[in-house]
RODREN-232170 format. One record per residue: y negated, x, z negated of N, C-alpha, C in turn; residue in three letters. Coordinates in steps of 0.1 Angstrom, whole numbers, padded with zeros to 4 digits, always signed. Atoms other than C-alpha are relative to their C-alpha. Example, Ala and Ser with C-alpha at 12.3 -4.5 7.8 and 13.67 -1.06 7.14 Angstrom:
BEGIN
+0012+0009+0000+0045+0123-0078-0012+0009+0000ALA
+0011-0009+0000+0011+0137-0071-0011-0008-0008SER
% end
This chain:
BEGIN
+0012+0008+0000+0000+0000+0000-0013+0008+0000UNK
+0012-0009-0001-0023+0031+0000-0007+0001-0013UNK
+0008-0002+0013-0046+0045-0026-0010-0011-0001UNK
+0010+0010+0003-0068+0019-0043-0003+0000-0015UNK
+0004+0002+0014-0086+0010-0075+0000-0014-0003UNK
-0002+0014+0004-0078-0022-0093-0004-0001-0015UNK
+0003+0002+0015-0089-0037-0127+0013+0000-0008UNK
-0013+0001+0008-0053-0043-0138+0012+0001+0009UNK
-0012-0002-0007-0019-0032-0126+0012-0004-0010UNK
-0012+0004+0007+0014-0048-0138+0012+0007+0006UNK
-0012-0006-0005+0045-0027-0135+0012-0008-0004UNK
-0011+0008+0003+0075-0049-0133-0003-0015+0003UNK
+0003+0013-0003+0077-0084-0118+0011-0010-0005UNK
-0009+0009+0007+0103-0099-0142-0007-0010-0008UNK
+0006+0010+0008+0098-0126-0167-0011+0004-0009UNK
+0011-0005+0009+0077-0105-0191-0013+0003+0008UNK
+0012-0003-0008+0054-0093-0163-0006-0013+0005UNK
+0005+0012-0005+0051-0128-0149-0008-0008-0011UNK
+0006+0007+0011+0043-0143-0183-0014+0006-0003UNK
+0012-0007+0003+0016-0117-0189-0010-0003+0011UNK
+0009+0002-0011+0001-0121-0154-0006-0014+0000UNK
+0005+0014+0000-0001-0159-0157-0010-0001-0011UNK
+0009+0001+0011-0018-0156-0191-0014+0006+0003UNK
+0013-0007-0003-0044-0131-0178-0007-0008+0011UNK
+0006+0008-0011-0050-0152-0146-0006-0013-0005UNK
+0005+0012+0005-0055-0183-0166-0013+0002-0008UNK
+0012-0003+0008-0082-0167-0188-0011+0007+0008UNK
+0009-0006-0009-0098-0147-0160+0005-0002+0015UNK
-0005+0003-0013-0091-0163-0126-0003+0011+0011UNK
+0003-0011-0010-0109-0134-0108+0010+0011+0001UNK
-0010-0010+0001-0082-0111-0119+0012-0003+0009UNK
-0012+0004-0008-0056-0131-0099-0001+0006+0013UNK
+0001-0006-0014-0070-0119-0066-0001+0015+0000UNK
+0002-0015+0001-0076-0083-0079+0012+0007-0006UNK
-0012-0006+0007-0043-0078-0098+0010+0006+0010UNK
-0011-0005-0008-0016-0056-0084+0012+0001-0009UNK
-0013-0001+0007+0020-0060-0094+0010+0008+0008UNK
-0009-0010-0007+0045-0033-0086+0014-0002-0004UNK
-0014+0002+0003+0082-0039-0084+0008+0003+0013UNK
-0008-0003-0012+0109-0026-0060+0005-0012+0007UNK
-0005+0012-0006+0121-0061-0054-0010-0007+0009UNK
+0010+0005-0008+0088-0071-0039-0003-0015-0002UNK
+0002+0014+0003+0089-0106-0054+0001-0003-0014UNK
-0001+0004+0014+0084-0123-0087+0015-0003-0004UNK
-0013+0003+0006+0117-0124-0107+0011+0003+0009UNK
-0011-0003-0010+0138-0108-0079+0012+0005-0007UNK
-0012-0005+0007+0160-0088-0102+0006-0010-0009UNK
-0006+0011+0008+0164-0117-0125+0008-0010+0008UNK
-0007+0009-0008+0174-0140-0097+0013+0006+0005UNK
-0012-0007-0004+0199-0114-0084+0010+0000-0011UNK
-0009-0001+0011+0214-0110-0118+0006-0014-0003UNK
-0005+0014+0002+0217-0148-0123+0010-0004+0010UNK
-0009+0003-0010+0234-0151-0090+0013+0007-0001UNK
-0012-0008+0002+0258-0123-0097+0009-0005-0011UNK
-0008+0005+0011+0269-0139-0129+0003-0015+0001UNK
-0002+0014-0003+0268-0174-0114-0004-0009-0012UNK
+0005+0006+0012+0246-0186-0143-0007-0013+0004UNK
+0005+0014-0004+0239-0224-0140-0012-0004-0008UNK
+0012+0004+0008+0213-0227-0168-0003+0011-0010UNK
+0004-0010+0009+0194-0206-0192+0005-0002-0014UNK
-0004+0001+0013+0202-0199-0228-0012-0005-0009UNK
+0012+0004+0008+0166-0205-0241-0004-0014+0004UNK
+0004+0014-0002+0153-0241-0244-0011-0001+0010UNK
+0009+0003-0011+0130-0258-0219-0015+0004-0004UNK
+0014-0003+0004+0098-0249-0239-0003+0015+0001UNK
+0002-0014-0001+0103-0212-0233+0001+0004+0015UNK
+0001-0003-0014+0091-0201-0198-0013+0008+0002UNK
+0012-0008-0002+0062-0181-0182-0013-0007-0001UNK
+0012+0007+0001+0036-0209-0184-0006+0000-0014UNK
+0006+0000+0013+0011-0210-0212+0003-0013-0008UNK
-0003+0013+0007+0019-0247-0220+0015-0001-0002UNK
-0015+0002+0002+0053-0250-0237+0006-0012+0007UNK
-0006+0012-0006+0057-0285-0223-0001-0001+0015UNK
+0001+0001-0015+0050-0276-0187+0013-0002+0007UNK
-0013+0002-0007+0086-0273-0177+0006-0014-0002UNK
-0005+0014+0003+0095-0305-0195-0006-0010+0009UNK
+0007+0009-0009+0069-0323-0175+0005+0002+0015UNK
-0004-0003-0014+0080-0306-0143+0013-0006+0004UNK
-0013+0006-0003+0115-0319-0145+0002-0014-0005UNK
-0001+0014+0005+0107-0353-0160+0006-0009+0011UNK
-0007+0009-0009+0130-0378-0144+0010+0006+0009UNK
-0010-0007-0009+0152-0352-0127+0011+0005-0010UNK
-0011-0003+0009+0185-0352-0146+0007+0014+0003UNK
-0006-0013-0004+0197-0321-0126-0008+0012-0005UNK
+0009-0011+0003+0168-0300-0139+0003+0006-0014UNK
-0003-0005+0013+0182-0296-0174+0015-0001-0004UNK
-0013+0001+0005+0214-0292-0194-0001-0001-0015UNK
+0001+0002+0014+0220-0304-0229+0012+0007-0007UNK
-0010-0007+0008+0239-0281-0254-0003-0004-0015UNK
+0003+0005+0013+0240-0300-0287-0014-0006-0001UNK
+0013+0005+0002+0205-0305-0300-0011+0006+0010UNK
+0010-0007-0008+0189-0282-0274+0002-0004+0015UNK
+0000+0002-0014+0179-0289-0238-0004+0013+0007UNK
+0002-0013-0007+0182-0259-0215-0004-0002+0015UNK
+0003+0002-0014+0167-0254-0181+0011+0004+0010UNK
-0009-0003-0011+0189-0255-0150-0006+0012+0008UNK
+0005-0013-0006+0186-0221-0132-0008-0003+0013UNK
+0007+0003-0013+0176-0236-0098-0014-0006-0003UNK
+0013+0006+0003+0149-0258-0114-0010+0010-0006UNK
+0009-0010+0007+0136-0229-0135-0006+0009+0010UNK
+0006-0008-0010+0132-0207-0105-0010-0007+0009UNK
+0010+0008-0007+0114-0234-0086-0013-0001-0008UNK
+0012+0001+0009+0091-0239-0116-0008+0013+0000UNK
+0007-0013+0000+0083-0202-0117-0008+0002+0013UNK
+0006-0001-0013+0075-0202-0080-0013-0009+0000UNK
+0012+0009+0000+0051-0232-0085-0011+0006-0009UNK
+0010-0006+0009+0034-0214-0114-0008+0011+0006UNK
+0006-0011-0007+0027-0184-0093-0010-0005+0010UNK
+0010+0006-0010+0011-0206-0066-0012-0006-0007UNK
+0011+0006+0007-0009-0225-0091-0010+0010-0005UNK
+0009-0010+0006-0023-0193-0106-0005+0010+0011UNK
+0004-0009-0012-0029-0177-0071+0006+0014-0002UNK
-0007-0012+0003-0003-0150-0080+0011+0002+0010UNK
-0012+0000-0008+0022-0156-0052+0000+0012+0009UNK
+0000-0011-0009+0011-0126-0031-0005+0013-0006UNK
+0005-0012+0006+0002-0100-0056+0011+0011-0003UNK
-0011-0009+0003+0037-0084-0059+0002+0009+0012UNK
-0002-0010-0011+0041-0052-0038+0014+0007-0002UNK
-0013-0007+0001+0076-0036-0031-0002+0015-0002UNK
+0003-0014+0003+0067-0003-0047+0006+0004-0013UNK
-0006-0006+0013+0083+0019-0074-0010+0010-0005UNK
+0009-0009+0007+0061+0036-0099+0008+0011-0007UNK
-0008-0012+0005+0073+0071-0107-0006+0007-0012UNK
+0006-0008+0011+0047+0084-0132-0014-0007-0003UNK
+0013+0005+0004+0017+0072-0152-0008+0012-0006UNK
+0009-0010+0005-0012+0096-0158-0011-0007-0007UNK
+0010+0007+0008-0035+0085-0186-0011+0009-0005UNK
+0010-0006+0007-0068+0095-0199-0001-0005-0014UNK
+0002+0006+0013-0082+0085-0233-0002-0015+0001UNK
+0003+0015+0001-0089+0049-0244-0012-0003+0008UNK
+0011+0003-0008-0112+0033-0219-0001+0008+0013UNK
+0000-0008-0012-0104+0059-0192+0009-0005+0011UNK
-0009+0005-0010-0078+0038-0174+0012+0009+0002UNK
-0012-0008-0003-0047+0053-0157+0002+0001+0015UNK
-0004-0001-0014-0034+0065-0124+0015-0001+0001UNK
-0015+0002-0003+0000+0054-0111+0004+0007+0012UNK
-0006-0007-0012+0020+0077-0088+0011-0009+0005UNK
-0011+0008-0006+0041+0056-0064+0010+0008+0007UNK
-0011-0007-0006+0073+0066-0048-0003+0004+0014UNK
+0004-0004-0014+0057+0067-0013-0011+0010+0000UNK
+0010-0011+0001+0032+0094-0025-0014-0005-0002UNK
+0014+0005+0003+0002+0071-0029-0003-0002-0015UNK
+0004+0002+0014-0017+0064-0061-0008-0012-0001UNK
+0009+0012+0003-0033+0034-0077-0007+0004-0013UNK
+0008-0002+0012-0061+0038-0102-0002-0014-0006UNK
+0002+0013+0007-0063+0009-0128-0007+0002-0013UNK
+0007+0000+0013-0086+0002-0156+0009-0003-0012UNK
-0010+0003+0010-0057-0013-0175+0014-0001+0007UNK
-0014+0001-0005-0019-0012-0170+0009-0007-0010UNK
-0010+0007+0008+0008-0035-0183+0013+0005+0005UNK
-0014-0004-0004+0043-0020-0183+0009-0010-0005UNK
-0009+0011+0003+0068-0048-0181+0014+0003+0004UNK
-0013-0004-0003+0099-0028-0174+0010-0003-0012UNK
-0010+0004+0010+0131-0033-0194+0010+0012-0002UNK
-0009-0012+0001+0145+0002-0203+0011-0001-0011UNK
-0012+0002+0009+0179-0006-0218+0011+0009+0005UNK
-0012-0009-0003+0209+0017-0219+0013-0008-0003UNK
-0013+0007+0003+0244+0002-0216+0008+0007-0010UNK
-0009-0006+0010+0267+0007-0245+0014+0001+0005UNK
-0014-0002-0005+0300+0022-0234+0008+0003-0012UNK
-0008-0003+0012+0326+0020-0262+0007+0013+0001UNK
-0007-0013+0000+0344+0052-0272+0013-0001+0008UNK
-0013+0001-0007+0377+0039-0259-0001+0000+0015UNK
+0001+0001-0015+0363+0035-0224-0008+0011+0006UNK
+0009-0010-0005+0340+0065-0221+0007+0009+0010UNK
-0006-0009-0009+0365+0089-0205+0005-0007+0013UNK
-0005+0007-0012+0380+0063-0181-0012-0004+0008UNK
+0012+0004-0008+0345+0051-0171-0005+0012+0007UNK
+0005-0012-0007+0335+0087-0163+0009+0004+0012UNK
-0010-0004-0010+0367+0093-0143+0001-0010+0011UNK
-0002+0010-0011+0368+0060-0124-0010-0011-0002UNK
+0010+0011+0002+0336+0040-0125+0002-0012+0009UNK
-0004+0011-0009+0350+0018-0097+0010-0009-0007UNK
-0010+0007+0007+0378+0007-0121-0006-0005-0013UNK
+0006+0004+0013+0359+0006-0154-0015-0002+0003UNK
+0013+0004-0005+0327-0012-0145-0009-0006-0011UNK
+0009+0006+0008+0296-0022-0164-0002-0015+0004UNK
+0002+0014-0004+0288-0059-0165-0011-0001+0011UNK
+0011+0000-0010+0256-0052-0145+0004+0004+0014UNK
-0005-0004-0013+0277-0038-0117+0009-0010+0007UNK
-0009+0010-0005+0298-0069-0112-0008-0011+0007UNK
+0006+0012-0008+0289-0096-0086+0011-0010+0002UNK
-0011+0010-0001+0310-0127-0089-0001-0007+0014UNK
+0000+0005-0014+0298-0137-0054+0006+0009+0010UNK
-0006-0009-0010+0314-0107-0038+0015+0000-0001UNK
-0015-0001+0000+0350-0095-0034+0004+0004-0014UNK
-0004-0002+0014+0368-0096-0067+0015+0005+0000UNK
-0014-0005+0001+0400-0079-0079+0010-0012-0003UNK
-0009+0010+0003+0432-0098-0085+0001-0003-0015UNK
-0001+0001+0014+0432-0091-0122-0011+0008-0007UNK
+0011-0007+0006+0406-0080-0147+0001-0002-0016UNK
+0002+0001+0014+0401-0073-0184-0015+0000-0003UNK
+0014+0000+0004+0367-0084-0197-0001+0003-0015UNK
+0001-0004+0014+0356-0068-0229-0014-0003-0005UNK
+0013+0003+0006+0328-0081-0251-0001-0015-0004UNK
+0000+0013+0006+0322-0111-0273-0013-0008+0002UNK
+0013+0007-0002+0287-0122-0261+0000-0009+0012UNK
+0001+0009-0011+0275-0146-0235+0003+0006+0014UNK
-0002-0007-0013+0276-0121-0206+0015+0001+0002UNK
-0015-0001-0001+0313-0115-0213+0006-0013+0003UNK
-0005+0013-0002+0320-0152-0214-0003-0004+0014UNK
+0004+0003-0014+0301-0157-0181+0009+0007+0010UNK
-0009-0007-0009+0321-0130-0164+0014-0005+0000UNK
-0014+0005+0001+0354-0142-0177+0002-0014+0007UNK
-0001+0013-0005+0348-0178-0168-0003-0001+0015UNK
+0003-0001-0014+0333-0170-0134+0012+0005+0008UNK
-0011-0006-0007+0362-0148-0124+0012-0009-0001UNK
-0011+0009+0002+0388-0173-0138-0002-0012+0010UNK
+0002+0011-0009+0372-0201-0117+0002+0004+0014UNK
-0002-0005-0014+0376-0179-0086+0015+0005+0002UNK
-0014-0003-0002+0413-0174-0091+0005+0013-0005UNK
-0004-0013+0005+0413-0140-0108+0008-0002-0013UNK
-0008+0000+0012+0439-0134-0135-0009+0008-0011UNK
+0009-0006+0009+0416-0128-0165+0006+0001-0014UNK
-0002-0003+0014+0422-0112-0199-0014+0002-0006UNK
+0013-0001+0006+0392-0117-0222+0002+0005-0014UNK
-0002-0005+0013+0391-0095-0253-0013+0001-0008UNK
+0012-0002+0009+0366-0097-0282+0004+0007-0012UNK
-0003-0008+0012+0365-0073-0311+0001-0008-0012UNK
-0001+0009+0011+0358-0100-0336+0003-0014+0004UNK
-0001+0014-0004+0361-0138-0337-0012-0004+0007UNK
+0011+0005-0008+0339-0156-0313-0011-0006-0010UNK
+0011+0004+0008+0305-0162-0330-0009-0009+0008UNK
+0008+0010-0007+0286-0193-0319-0014+0001-0006UNK
+0014+0000+0004+0248-0190-0320-0008-0005+0012UNK
+0007+0006-0012+0224-0211-0298-0007+0011+0008UNK
+0008-0009-0007+0201-0182-0290+0004+0014-0003UNK
-0003-0014+0003+0201-0144-0289-0004+0003-0014UNK
+0003-0002+0014+0184-0145-0323+0000-0014-0007UNK
+0000+0013+0008+0184-0171-0351-0013-0007+0003UNK
+0012+0008-0004+0160-0199-0344-0012+0002-0010UNK
+0011-0003+0009+0140-0189-0375-0009+0011+0005UNK
+0009-0011-0006+0127-0159-0355-0009-0005+0011UNK
+0008+0006-0010+0111-0183-0330-0012-0007-0007UNK
+0011+0006+0007+0085-0193-0356-0003+0007-0013UNK
+0005-0007+0012+0069-0184-0390+0011+0002-0010UNK
-0010-0001+0011+0101-0189-0411+0004+0015-0002UNK
-0004-0014+0002+0112-0153-0404-0011+0009+0005UNK
+0010-0009-0006+0083-0139-0384-0011+0004-0010UNK
+0010-0002+0010+0058-0142-0413+0003+0013-0008UNK
-0004-0011+0008+0077-0117-0434+0001+0013+0009UNK
+0000-0012-0009+0082-0094-0404-0013+0005+0003UNK
+0013-0004-0003+0046-0093-0395-0008+0005-0013UNK
+0006-0005+0013+0037-0087-0432+0005+0013-0004UNK
-0006-0013+0003+0058-0056-0433-0008+0011+0007UNK
+0008-0010-0006+0035-0026-0427+0008+0012+0005UNK
-0008-0012-0003+0063+0000-0424+0008-0003+0013UNK
-0007+0003-0012+0075+0001-0388+0014+0004+0000UNK
-0014-0004+0002+0107+0019-0398+0008-0012-0006UNK
-0007+0012+0006+0115-0011-0420+0001-0011+0010UNK
+0000+0010-0010+0106-0034-0392+0012+0003+0010UNK
-0011-0004-0009+0131-0015-0370+0013-0004-0006UNK
-0012+0004+0007+0158-0022-0396+0002-0015+0001UNK
+0000+0015-0001+0149-0059-0396+0004-0004+0014UNK
-0004+0004-0014+0152-0060-0358+0015+0002+0002UNK
-0014-0002-0002+0187-0045-0359+0008-0011-0007UNK
-0007+0010+0007+0198-0070-0385-0001-0014+0007UNK
+0003+0013-0005+0183-0099-0366+0007-0003+0014UNK
-0006+0002-0014+0201-0093-0332+0014+0006-0001UNK
-0014-0005+0001+0238-0090-0339+0006+0000+0014UNK
-0007+0000-0013+0260-0081-0310+0010-0011+0001UNK
-0011+0009-0002+0284-0106-0295-0001-0014-0006UNK
+0001+0014+0003+0272-0141-0299-0001-0008+0013UNK
+0001+0008-0012+0274-0170-0275-0003-0014-0004UNK
+0003+0014+0004+0261-0206-0275+0013-0009+0001UNK
-0011+0009+0001+0284-0235-0281+0007-0004+0013UNK
-0006+0005-0013+0289-0246-0245+0009+0011+0006UNK
-0009-0011-0005+0303-0211-0236+0013+0001-0007UNK
-0012-0001+0009+0327-0211-0265+0010-0011+0004UNK
-0009+0012-0004+0340-0246-0255+0006+0002+0014UNK
-0006-0002-0013+0344-0236-0219+0011+0011+0000UNK
-0010-0010+0001+0364-0205-0229+0013-0006-0006UNK
-0012+0007+0006+0387-0226-0251+0007-0009+0011UNK
-0006+0009-0010+0392-0250-0222+0007+0009+0010UNK
-0006-0008-0011+0399-0222-0197+0013+0007-0006UNK
-0012-0006+0006+0424-0207-0222+0013-0009+0001UNK
-0012+0009-0002+0446-0238-0216+0004+0000+0014UNK
-0003+0001-0014+0446-0232-0179+0001+0014+0006UNK
-0004-0012-0006+0456-0196-0175-0009+0012-0005UNK
+0008-0012+0005+0427-0174-0190+0006+0005-0013UNK
-0007-0006+0013+0443-0151-0216-0012+0004-0009UNK
+0010-0002+0009+0419-0152-0245+0006+0008-0012UNK
-0004-0009+0011+0424-0122-0269-0011+0000-0010UNK
+0011+0000+0009+0401-0132-0297+0002+0008-0012UNK
-0001-0009+0011+0395-0107-0324+0010+0011+0002UNK
-0010-0010-0004+0416-0081-0305-0007+0011+0006UNK
+0007-0011-0006+0397-0049-0301+0009+0009+0009UNK
-0008-0009-0009+0408-0026-0273+0001+0013-0008UNK
-0003-0012+0008+0424+0004-0291+0004+0011+0009UNK
-0004-0010-0009+0435+0023-0260-0002-0004+0014UNK
+0002+0003-0014+0427+0025-0223+0004+0012+0009UNK
-0005-0011-0009+0445+0046-0197-0002-0005+0015UNK
+0001+0003-0015+0439+0047-0159+0014+0001+0006UNK
-0013+0000-0007+0468+0039-0136-0001+0008+0013UNK
+0000-0008-0012+0475+0065-0110+0004-0008+0012UNK
-0003+0008-0012+0474+0051-0075+0008+0008+0010UNK
-0010-0008-0009+0500+0076-0061-0008+0006+0012UNK
+0007-0007-0010+0476+0098-0043-0012-0007+0006UNK
+0011+0008-0005+0450+0071-0036-0010-0002-0011UNK
+0009+0002+0011+0429+0076-0067+0007-0008-0011UNK
-0005+0008+0011+0433+0052-0096+0000-0015+0005UNK
-0002+0013-0005+0447+0018-0089-0003-0011-0010UNK
+0003+0010+0011+0438+0001-0122+0000+0007-0013UNK
+0001-0006+0013+0439+0005-0159+0010-0008-0009UNK
-0009+0006+0010+0463-0002-0188-0006+0000-0013UNK
+0006+0001+0013+0449-0014-0221+0009-0004-0011UNK
-0008+0004+0012+0464-0017-0255-0010-0007-0009UNK
+0009+0008+0008+0448-0044-0277+0004-0001-0014UNK
-0002+0000+0014+0445-0048-0314+0010-0011-0004UNK
-0010+0010+0003+0467-0079-0313+0014+0004+0004UNK
-0013-0004-0005+0496-0058-0299+0002-0002+0014UNK
-0002+0003-0014+0492-0070-0264-0003+0013+0009UNK
+0002-0010-0010+0494-0045-0235-0003-0007+0013UNK
+0003+0006-0012+0477-0055-0203-0003+0010+0011UNK
+0003-0008-0011+0476-0039-0169-0008-0008+0010UNK
+0009+0007-0009+0447-0049-0146-0005+0009+0011UNK
+0006-0007-0010+0430-0039-0115-0014+0007-0004UNK
+0013-0005+0005+0396-0035-0132-0003-0004-0014UNK
+0005+0004+0013+0380-0035-0166-0015-0001+0001UNK
+0015+0002-0001+0345-0050-0170-0005+0000-0015UNK
+0006-0002+0013+0324-0039-0200-0012-0008-0002UNK
+0012+0008+0003+0301-0066-0213-0002+0003-0015UNK
+0000-0004+0014+0296-0046-0245-0014+0003-0005UNK
+0014-0001+0005+0258-0048-0248-0008+0012+0005UNK
+0009-0011-0004+0228-0026-0243-0009+0003-0012UNK
+0010-0004+0010+0203-0008-0265-0013+0004+0007UNK
+0013-0003-0006+0166-0004-0260-0003+0015-0003UNK
+0004-0014+0002+0154+0032-0255-0012+0002+0009UNK
+0012-0001-0008+0118+0035-0244+0000+0013+0008UNK
+0001-0013-0007+0123+0071-0234+0010+0001+0011UNK
-0008+0000-0012+0150+0061-0210-0007-0005+0012UNK
+0008+0004-0011+0122+0047-0189-0009+0012+0004UNK
+0009-0012-0004+0105+0076-0169-0015-0003-0003UNK
+0014+0003+0002+0072+0058-0172-0004+0002-0015UNK
+0003-0001+0015+0073+0055-0210+0002+0015-0005UNK
-0003-0014+0003+0087+0091-0212-0013+0008+0004UNK
+0012-0007-0004+0056+0103-0193-0012-0003-0010UNK
+0010+0004+0010+0034+0083-0217+0001+0008-0013UNK
-0002-0007+0013+0050+0099-0247-0003+0015+0002UNK
+0004-0014-0001+0045+0134-0232-0015+0002+0000UNK
+0014-0002+0000+0008+0128-0227-0007-0005-0012UNK
+0006+0006+0012+0000+0106-0257+0011-0003-0010UNK
-0012+0002+0009+0028+0111-0283-0003-0010-0011UNK
+0001+0010+0011+0034+0083-0308+0014+0000-0006UNK
-0013+0001+0006+0062+0077-0333+0010-0010+0008UNK
-0011+0009-0006+0095+0062-0319+0010-0003-0011UNK
-0010+0004+0010+0117+0042-0342+0012-0007+0006UNK
-0012+0006-0006+0152+0037-0330-0002-0004+0014UNK
+0002+0004-0014+0141+0037-0294-0012-0008+0003UNK
+0011+0009-0002+0111+0015-0299-0013+0008-0004UNK
+0013-0008+0002+0075+0029-0296-0009-0008-0010UNK
+0010+0005+0010+0049+0024-0324-0013-0004+0007UNK
+0012+0005-0006+0025+0005-0302-0009-0007-0010UNK
+0008+0006+0010-0005-0011-0319+0001-0015+0001UNK
-0001+0015+0001-0010-0048-0328-0003-0007+0013UNK
+0004+0006-0013-0024-0055-0293+0010+0003+0011UNK
-0010-0004-0009+0007-0041-0277-0005+0012+0009UNK
+0006-0011-0007-0014-0011-0266+0007+0013-0004UNK
-0005-0013+0004+0001+0024-0264-0013+0007-0005UNK
+0012-0005+0006-0024+0040-0288-0006+0011+0007UNK
+0008-0010-0007-0052+0060-0273+0000-0001+0015UNK
+0000+0001-0014-0046+0047-0238-0004-0015+0004UNK
+0002+0014-0005-0052+0016-0216+0013-0005+0006UNK
-0013+0005-0004-0015+0010-0212+0006-0009-0010UNK
-0006+0010+0009+0002-0020-0227+0014-0002+0003UNK
-0015+0002-0002+0039-0027-0232+0003-0015-0004UNK
-0006+0014+0003+0055-0062-0230+0015+0001+0003UNK
-0014+0000-0001+0091-0071-0231+0007+0006-0012UNK
-0008-0005+0011+0118-0055-0252-0006+0011-0007UNK
+0007-0012+0006+0097-0024-0259-0011-0004-0010UNK
+0010+0004+0009+0072-0045-0278+0005-0006-0013UNK
-0007+0007+0011+0097-0056-0304-0006+0004-0014UNK
+0005-0004+0013+0081-0036-0333-0013-0008-0004UNK
+0012+0009+0002+0050-0059-0329+0003-0014+0001UNK
-0003+0014-0003+0064-0091-0315+0011-0005-0008UNK
-0011+0005+0008+0097-0093-0334+0013+0000+0009UNK
-0013-0001-0006+0134-0097-0325+0001-0008+0014UNK
+0000+0008-0012+0126-0122-0297-0008+0006+0011UNK
+0009-0006-0010+0105-0097-0277+0007+0000+0014UNK
-0006-0001-0013+0131-0095-0249+0003-0014+0006UNK
-0003+0013-0006+0133-0133-0243-0014-0007+0002UNK
+0012+0007-0004+0108-0159-0230-0010-0002-0011UNK
+0009+0002+0011+0094-0167-0264-0008+0012-0003UNK
+0007-0012+0003+0086-0131-0271-0009+0004+0011UNK
+0009-0003-0011+0071-0126-0236-0014-0007-0002UNK
+0012+0008+0002+0046-0153-0244-0008+0006-0012UNK
+0007-0006+0012+0037-0138-0278-0007+0013+0004UNK
+0005-0012-0004+0032-0104-0262-0012-0002+0009UNK
+0011+0003-0010+0010-0119-0234-0012-0004-0008UNK
+0011+0004+0008-0012-0135-0260-0007+0012-0007UNK
+0005-0011+0006-0017-0102-0277-0008+0009+0010UNK
+0007-0008-0010-0026-0084-0245-0013-0007+0004UNK
+0012+0007-0004-0050-0111-0235-0011+0001-0011UNK
+0009-0001+0011-0067-0109-0269-0007+0014+0000UNK
+0006-0013-0001-0073-0072-0263-0009+0002+0013UNK
+0007-0001-0013-0084-0074-0226-0011-0010+0002UNK
+0010+0011-0002-0102-0107-0226-0003-0007-0013UNK
+0003+0007+0013-0114-0114-0262-0009-0012+0002UNK
+0008+0013+0000-0127-0149-0267+0003-0009+0012UNK
-0003+0009-0012-0114-0162-0233+0011-0009-0004UNK
-0011+0010+0002-0094-0194-0236+0006-0003+0013UNK
-0007+0004-0012-0069-0207-0212-0007-0011+0008UNK
+0007+0010-0008-0085-0226-0183+0009-0011+0004UNK
-0009+0011-0005-0072-0261-0173+0005+0003+0013UNK
-0006-0002-0013-0050-0264-0143+0015+0003-0002UNK
-0014-0002+0002-0013-0268-0144+0009-0009+0009UNK
-0009+0008-0009+0018-0283-0127-0001-0015-0004UNK
-0001+0014+0003+0018-0320-0124+0014-0005-0004UNK
-0013+0005+0005+0045-0342-0138+0009-0002+0012UNK
-0008+0003-0012+0057-0349-0102+0004+0013+0006UNK
-0004-0013-0006+0062-0311-0096-0010+0005+0009UNK
+0011-0005-0008+0030-0308-0076-0009+0009-0007UNK
+0008-0010+0006+0003-0284-0083-0010-0006-0011UNK
+0007+0007+0011-0018-0309-0103-0011+0007-0006UNK
+0011-0007+0005-0048-0288-0107-0009-0009-0009UNK
+0009+0007+0009-0069-0298-0137+0007-0011-0008UNK
-0007+0010+0008-0043-0321-0151+0005+0005-0014UNK
-0005-0004+0013-0033-0321-0187+0014-0004-0002UNK
-0013+0004+0003+0001-0323-0202+0001-0015-0003UNK
-0001+0014+0003+0014-0359-0205+0000-0002-0016UNK
+0001+0000+0014+0015-0350-0242-0014+0001-0005UNK
+0014+0001+0003-0022-0349-0241-0006+0013-0006UNK
+0006-0012+0005-0029-0312-0249+0003+0012+0009UNK
-0002-0013-0006-0033-0278-0234+0002+0010-0011UNK
-0004-0008+0011-0015-0254-0257-0006+0014+0002UNK
+0004-0014+0000-0031-0221-0265+0004+0006-0013UNK
-0005-0006+0013-0013-0199-0290-0010+0010-0005UNK
% end
């Protein structure tokens, strides 16, 4: 896109980047036409859409009030009267994936943000002091100078269990990460899925529905939880104490305790139980204690043989690891360059950004999972994205309130309309 100077650049066009861009555009519409968003996918939410398609995800885990728009009720109004737009799981109403993606597209049009994403990769951030802006080095050799930068990437490292490390290194085509699996592509005849969270359940159910012989192993008993974090973290019940804690190391410990590995919502657990009656081998509470690659007689490795804690031995074509990820800000080259130029404390992979989500001493702001020390355990999900966006807006546009204009109940652009609930919500 060539060298240029912009008031604000957003790195990453995923849900965190979109939520922040919408919040900024609503408070300063002039920025919508001047904003530059940089993402290799070249489209809002492209990586998200690809991942949802690969896992064949029919609906989100977060309720309908969590999305990129400022008004929590916007999506509810958007799908009013459309039964296919939502899915009910107990007391919670969840967005259907197709409706949610259409809604996000409508929001970008409403905020004049549909053409601001450029298919570019940012390789390095050069920062001056606070107020001095930043220069972004792009992969094509050009540079962008920005007065403010929002980094909305998601630097997470996959967790590879000890039992799988050697086999994964020797045969990555046999022992695969969950992020490498595409249920829409060619699948093996048999697979062992490892991991007790929602991703593992989605992989197991999707493969089973496509005729794959599936073994699904969880280290512990299946734990049912509606969201990634306890609902108390989506409001003051838990967040008040978190924000009152001044010690960021103590906050890091609270974050670890608040996000246990391996939970899934009730609908996924029910579907697994049902699939277990029709051929899916469910090894609940059966940790993998051994994993050996099967020699393909001169043609590389033809599969893997696993020993499970329940005594079962299974031989499969592939092993899929849905064993979670961890946040490591320094795994992101951009944040690593920030740390080299403007060092700050790092607590368990999370940077000690300030209360406005600013990297101290710079004009760079972090949103998404890396903002967890300020936002809380829900930083990586829609609720947390909105909280981070509010903080960034308070820093960059102090005193600006959200301007009217939102999606109509009929799904049209409805400029100037208020929610049918009679309010425009500003957090």
